[in-house]
Each structure stands twice: as structure tokens, then as C-alpha cells.
N, C-alpha and C positions, 0 to 999 in steps of 0.2 A: 696477495694480501686478501685475507678473508674479510670483506666489508659488505655489509648488507644496508642498503640505503632505504629510509623511509620514504615511501612514494606517496604522494597525496597532494601534489602541487595542483593548484586549482586549474591551471592551463590544461593539464592532462585530463582532468575531470571534465572540463567544458568540451574539449575535443571528443571525449567519449560520449558525452551527452548528445552532441551534435550528430555524431555518427549513428548513435542509436535512434535518433529522431529520423535520420534518413532511411534507416532500415525498418523502422517501426511498422510501416505499412507493407512491408515486403514479405512478411512471413506470419504465420498464425501461431507457431509454437511459442509459448511464453518463456520457456526455459528457466522456470523458477521451481523451487521445491513445492510450493503450493499449487502449482499448475500441472504437475506431472500426470494427474488423472485425466485431465482433458487432453493433455498432449498425447498421452497413450491412446485415447479414443480417436483423436485425429489421425494418428499413425495406423490404427487398426483400419480406419476407412481407406487411407492411402494405399496401404499394402493389399486391400481387398480389390481395389482397382487394378492393381498390378497383376493380380492372378488372372486378369483377362488375357494376358500374354500366354498363349498355349505352348509355344516352343521357344527355346528347348525346354523339355520336361523338367530338367534339373532346376532351371530358374523359376518355373511355376511352382515346383515344390518348395523352393526357399520362401517365395512370397506367400504360399498358403500356410506354411509353418509360422511365418512371422506374423501373419494376420492373426492367427490363433494365439500367438504369445502376447501381442499387444492387447488384444481383447481380454486375455486372462489378467494381464497386469492392470488394465483399466478396472476390471471387476474387483481385483484384490485391493486396489487403492480405494475404490468406492466402499468396500466393506470396512476398511480401516477407518474411513471418515464417518460412515453412517452406522456401522454395526449392523448392516442389513444385507443379506446376500441377494445379488441379482439373479434372476432366472436366465437360462439360456436365451429365452425369447427376448427378454429385456435387453440383454447384451447385444443381441442381433439387431434389434430395432435401433439402438443407439449407435451401432456401427453403420447401419444403413443411412441414418441421418448425416453421419460424418462423411460418407463417401458421396453422397448426393450433394452436400454442400461443396465439396471439392470439384465435382463435375460442373456444377453450375458457375462456380468461380473461374474454372479453366476457361470457359467460354468467354468470360469477360476480361480476364487478366491471367493469361497462362504463366507469366513470370512468377506470380505469387505462389502458384501451385508447384511450379518447378522448385522453388526455393523450399517450400514445405517438404517436398520429396527428398531433397538433398539433406534437410535436417533430419527427417525420419530415418533415412538410410544410415546416416552417421550415428544416430542414436542406437539404431539396430546393432551397429558394429560394436559400439561401447558396451551395450548390454551383452552381446555375445562373448566379448573378452571377459566380462565379469562372470558369465556362465562357466567359463573354463576353469575358474578358481573355486567353484562350488564342489566340494568333495562327494556329497551324496546326492545323486540324481533325483531321489525321492523328495528332496527338499528344495529343489532348484528355484521353484517359483517364490516360496516364502523367502529364501535366502536373498534372492535377486531384489524383491520388492523391498526387503528390509534395508538394503543398501543401494537402491536404484539411483544410477547417476542421472544428473540433470541434463536434459537435451542441450546440445550446444547452440549457441546463438549463431546466426548465419556468418557474422563477421569473425567468428572463431573457428570456422571451417575452411580449410584450404584444400581445394580441389584443382588438379591439373585440368588444363583445357580439354584434353582428351576424355577424362573421367566425367567432366561436366557435360560434354556433348553426348556421351553414352546415356547419362541420366535423362537428358532431354528426349533422346530418341525412344528410350524405354517408355517414358511417360506419354509421349505422343502416340506410340503404338498402343499402349494400354488403354488410353482415353478413346481412341477411335474404335477399338474393339468393344469397349464397354458401351459406347453410344449405340453401336449395332445391336448388342444384346438387349439394351433397354428399349430400343425402338421395336425390336421383335416382341419383347414382353408387353409392350404397350402400356407400361406402367409409369413412364417418366413423369409425365405431366401431373399425374395424381400424386405421386410420391413427393415430387417437388413442391406442390401446393401444401401438402401435409407438412413438409419440412418448413415451409415459410411460416405456417401457422405456429409451429412449435417455436420457432426463433422469435416470433412476436411475442409469445408467452414468456420467453426467457428474458426479454429485454424491456418489457413493458413498463417495469418500475424504474428503469434507468434513466435518469435526467438527460435530455438530448445533448446538453453542452458538455457532459462529462467526458465523452469520448475524445474530445479535441481540447481538453483543458491545457494540455501542454503546448499547444500550438502558439500560445501567446509568447513564449520565450523565443521560439524559432522565428517568429514574425517581428520580434522585438517590440511588442505591443504591451507594455507594462501596465497600462490602464486595464486592458482586457484581462491580464493575469490577476490584477487586484480584485476585479469583480468576481472572477471565478474562485479565487483564494478565499474571499470573504464568504462565499457560498459553501465553503467547506471541501472543495475538491483538492485532494492531496497533491496531484501533479502540479497544479497551478500554485499552491502554497510553496512547493519546493522550488519551482522556476522563479517565483517572486523573491524568495529568499536568495537565490543564486543571483538575481539581478541586483539586489542590494549589496551582496558580498563583493561583485565585481564592479559595481558602479555603472551598470549598463542600463541606460534609460532613467536612472535615478541617481541621486547623490549617494556615494558609497557610505553605508551605514551597517556596521557589523552587528550591532544590537538588533536592528530590524531584520537583518539576515537570519540571525539566530532565532528570533521569534517566529518567522514564518516556516523556517526550516524544522523547527521543533514541532510545530502543528502538523506538518506532513509526516514527520518521523513517528509521532505518536499514533498516527493512523496506519502505520506499517509500511510506508514508502521507503523501500530499501535504499535508494539513492539519497534520500534526505537522512536516513539514519546514518549512512556513512559520512555524509558532509557534516552532520551534527558531531559525530566522533572527531572529525578533523578539527572542528572549532573547538572542542574541549581539549584536544591535544595541544593546540596552538595558543589557546586563551583568546580566541577572536570573538568578541561579543558575549562571552561568557567567562566565568572565572576558570583559569586553567585546572584541569582535573583529569588526571590519567585514568582513574577508575570509571568515570563517566565516559571518557573516550573509548575504553575498552568495551563497556556496556553497549554503546551504540554501534561500534564495529561488529561486535558479535551478533546483534540482532540483524544487521544488514547481510553479514557473512552467512548466517543460517538461512537466509532467503536465496543464497546463491550469488551474491554480489561479489565478483571476482576481486576488485580492488580492495574491498573490505576484508575478504579472506586473506589476501596477500598481506595487508597491514597488520591483521591479527597475527599472522604467522611471524612477522617481524617483531611484534610486541614480545611474543613468546621467545623468540630467538634471543633478543637483546635482554629480556627481563625487566622491561620498563612498565612499572605498575603491577606486575604480576611476578610470581616466582618463575625464574628461568626454566623453561621446559622445552627441550629440543623435540620431543616426540609430538607435543602439540603444535610446535612450529612447523614440523614436517606435515602434520595432518592438514592445517589450514593452508600452508603453501602449495601442497599438492592439489587441493581442491581448486585453487585459482590457476595453477599451471595446467590442469586438465581443461580448463576453459579457454587456454590459449593465451593467458596473460604473460608476456615475455619476461617481465621482471620476476615473476614467481617461478617460471621455468628456469631462469638462471640461478635464482636462489636454491631451488630444489637440487640443481646440479652441484652447487657448492656443498650442500649437506651430504649428498652421496659421496662427493669427492673425499671428504673429511670423515664420514661416518659419524655425522652428528644427528642423532635421533632416528637414524637407519643404520643397517649394516653397510659398511664401506662397499661400494659397488662402482667401479670406474666406468663400466659399460653404461649404467644408468646415468652416471654423471655426464658422460659424453652425450647420451641420448637427449637429456633435458637442456644441456647447454646448446647443443646443435639446434634444437627447436627455437630457442631464444635468438640465436645468431641468425637463423633464417629470417626472423621478423626485424633484423637490423639492430638488435641490442648490442651496443658498442662493447661492453665488458665481455659479453659472451663470444662476440666475434674475435676479439683479442685473444681470449682463452683458447679458442679453437685453432687459431693460427699457431699458438705455442705447443699445442698438445696433439695435433693431428697432421700427420704427413702421409698423404697417398695411402690411406687405409690403415696406417699405423697410429695407435692411440697411446699416449704416454700414460704409464701406469705407477711408475716409481722412480725415484732418483736419490743419490747419496753416494759418498766416497768417490766423487769424481766420475760416476756412471749414471746414465739414464736409460731406463728400459721401457720399450714399447711392445705392445701386443696387437696382433691383427685379429680382432674379435670376430670378424666375418668368417674366418678360416678355422675357428675352433672346432674340433670334432670329438664325439664321444664314442667309445667302443669298449665293450667288456669291462665297464666300470672305471675305465681310464679316460683322461682328457688328453687330446693331442693339439699342440698349438706352436705357432711361430713367435719367436721373441727376437726383437731387434735390440741390441745393445750399442749405446753411443758413449764414447769414452773421451774425457778431457786429455788424457795422456795416453800415448800409444800403447797397445798390448802387444806382446811378442816382438817388441822393438819397433814396429812401424805401422800397425794397423789401428784405425780409429774407430772402427765399428765392425759388428758381426751379426750374423743371423743364425739362430739355432732352432732346430725342430726338436720339441721336448714332449716327452710323455710324462703326464702328471697323475699322481694318485691322491685324490682330494680327502679320502677317508683317512689315510695314514700321513697326509701332508708331506709328500715326497715327490721327487722328480728325477728323471735322468735324461741325458742328451741322446738324441738319435742321430743328429747330423750338425755339422758347423761349417760356416763359410765366413771368411774375414775379408775385410775391405780397407783400402788405404785412406778413404775419406769418410766423413760422418754420414750417417743415415744409410748405410748400405751402398755408398756410391764410390766412384773411383775404381781402381784396379782390383778385380777379384782374383787374388793370386794363391788362394789356399783354401782347400776343402778337406773336411774329415767326416767321412760318412760311416766310420766305424761305430757300430752299435755299442753304447756303454752298458756293461752289466752291473754297474754299481749305481745304487740309489743315493741321491743326496737328500738330506733332511734340512731344508732352510729354516732358520729361526724366524718365527711369524712377523715381527716388526722390522725386519731387515729388509734391504731393497729386493732381495730375492724372494723372501717370504711374502712381502706385499704384492709382488707380481703374481706369484701362485695363487694367492688368496682372491686376487681380482679375476683370475681365470676360472677358479672354482665357484666364485659368486655368479659368474655368467652361466 
């Protein structure tokens, strides 16, 4: 059953808030649309440090090219913001400050820098994937910056222990080599002092208590939250509003919750904007208003807030308060899914499965549903159980038959696709067989196919006695009707 559930339960939001509080000091990339310029500069400095690894040369070349790419992205974003081109010297000096900060931080807390490196490396991979979609190499920088992905937050990056250990070793080697180079140059102390002065200049107008304005919620100190909220600090206003909404440390009061949440939202606090959207959707502390809910969802979503992006996608999918628009639903759901939000990954899989807002593509449906299932999403896990069997993925069913395709073994040659199809039947074929495997040559341009081999089995899913095979090449092409079980199967293979 195609059901998309509106997520926004406050318990989930609180869990996310606490999780982000745990990670907030663990990395420097802000992972927001508005912070991509600074994130690119941080990563330029990070990859410059990695160029200290001399061998293998291929790895050094990758880090060198990536340093240049991140520096160029930083300069391009800076130009978009200021309409003032940076000189090569200014870009270089900015990069130097970034890598010196990282070196100094590594000596104090290596884990923070390791986390930044993991973020930067994941972002590099996301940008590289986008680069492959740019048709004109001459326009790659402008095209990438125009649609630059948001760096993933640490809790949305899933590395195996082996890959994490490789990252640690790479960074350790690079830092050691960079320290040797800096000691040789004799510039370390003077450059760091210069950096410190620069940092002092950049933060001298920032009130000392603004940095820890959100600690009051984590510490359950509502009085401290109130003091900072009344001083105008958006994080404290948001957390005070959340305290009233939950009745944590104060009597539950939705009107007070809406009051403080609105103050933070109007300052551009993404989590407050999303929370205010939820309040308008449910009518908690405010008059229920779908249009206002959508307005605040959108503001948060445009800042990269994953749950707001997901909820906005659900709004467009269901047509609640807006004209139903599957393409907009896909757009916002994809943004949340790419940040690792499991509910969005599952919904995007559903849209690919039924071709809603996107071309029907079972491989993409499986990809996104599997990602959600790997995070424990109950409906996604159930779907995977029903649709995947040891490499076989269900692609179509009807008339007492279900067809599966092994997408990993699809091959292309001379304009044709070659693939394995497993058929599972409710009633025996040829008198006693309940399943078969066929190797098929497909022609996606003319939408036709022909069988190259056939094996039949006495039990479902290609099991039981394998008592009949026909490897005679068929000279006849079959032309399946597009919306039939055969047509849908060929379409899914051609989409892949």
C-alpha cells in the first residue's frame, strides 16, 4: 500500500536535537547552504595538508587537484556573495589560515580534525558525482557551484571501520609530514600567531555567551535559557520554546512555546522554523494554518534542514495546502534522502517504484529503500524482504506471475542489453515447473527482446529440481506491450 506518513513527532525532533548537541563540537563543517563558502575553505585547507603525503603519487595528485577544486569553489561562492573577485594571493592566504587552524587543532583534539577530514572527503565524493553529470567540461565549475551539494553532517555519514581506519592513518601521516615541513620552513610560530590575530579580529564583536547559548537545553537549565533568550540569542529562544512545548523544566504552555520559537525562526534559525511549521500544521499555540506551515517548512528546508525538506516533500505529495505536485515532492524528498534521512529515503524509493514525479526505475527504488532499511526503517525492511532474494529484485507482477531481475549482472554490448530474468509462477508451467531463469537480449531503442537460454525448476525462486534447459538461440524478437508484466520488466532493465 502506498502510504506516506507525515513525520514531525516531537520525540523524534528532540532525539535529533540531542544527537546534534552531542556532535556539535565534533566537527567544523556547518553543513548548511549559507555555510558552504566557509566549508569549502576548510576543506581546501584540509586537502592541502593531505598533499604532504608524497606516495603513492596518484593519491598526492588527487589531493592536489581537490585542493585546487575546493579553493576555486570557495572563490566562486565568495564572488557570488560579494561580487568581488579574490586574487590568487588572497585565496592562498585564506587557505593557509584554514590549514594552520587544522594543524593547531589536531595537536589539541585530533578527533575533531579526523571528523572534519571524513566530512570533507565525503563532500569531495558527492561533488565528484555531480561533476560526472556536467556535459560541458568548460562549464564544470559554474555548473557545480550553481547546484553545489551541502556537505553531509557527521551523523549522516556511514563509514566501515576499515575506511575510517584508513582515513585516520592518512591524516596522521599527512600531519606528521606537514609538521616536518613547517619546522623546516621555520614559519610555524609566526604563521600561527598571525592566524590567532586574524581569528581575534573575526570574533571580537561576538558576545561571549552566544557560542554556548544552546547549552541551557542540554543542561536542563531553563533559567539560563531564558536569560540568553531575552538577550536575543536565537538558539536559546528555540530551546526555551522547546522546553515550553515539552513541559521540560516549566509548565507546558504551547502559546509560550510558539512565542519563543517564532522569535528564533524570524532570526533564521532553521530548527525553529521547522518547529514553527509543525505548530501551524497541528494548531499548537497558534491558529491552525497549512499555508503558514508550508511557509516555515520551506524556509527551514532551504537552509538544508532534512526533516523540513522531508515534510515539504510529503506536503507536495499529498497536496495538503498546495496543489499536488509529484515533481516538487521528489525534489524535496531527494534533498532529505541525500542527507541520510531514512523516512525520506523510503519515500523516494516508493516514488521510483511507481514512477511518481520521476521515471519509473526499480533499481533506484531498491537503492533508496535499501539505504532506509539499513538504518532500521521498518517499512523499508519489510519491502526489501518481499522484493529481494539473494540478488534478485522484484520488478513486476501480474497474471499469476512475478518477475525478478539481477541488476548486478546486466551487461551492455553493441547497443543491446543482456540480463537474467527469474520468473515465479502461481500455477505450474509446462505441467510441473513453478519457476524459470532466462538469459535475455534486449533492444531498448526498438523495445524488443529475445531469449538466449532457459532453465526451469520444480520449486519457486529457481529452487528444487533443475530438470530442463533450452540453450537454443531464438531468432525471433518479441515486442512486449509497455504496461504489461513483460513490458514493465524490460523497461526497468532499460532504465538501469
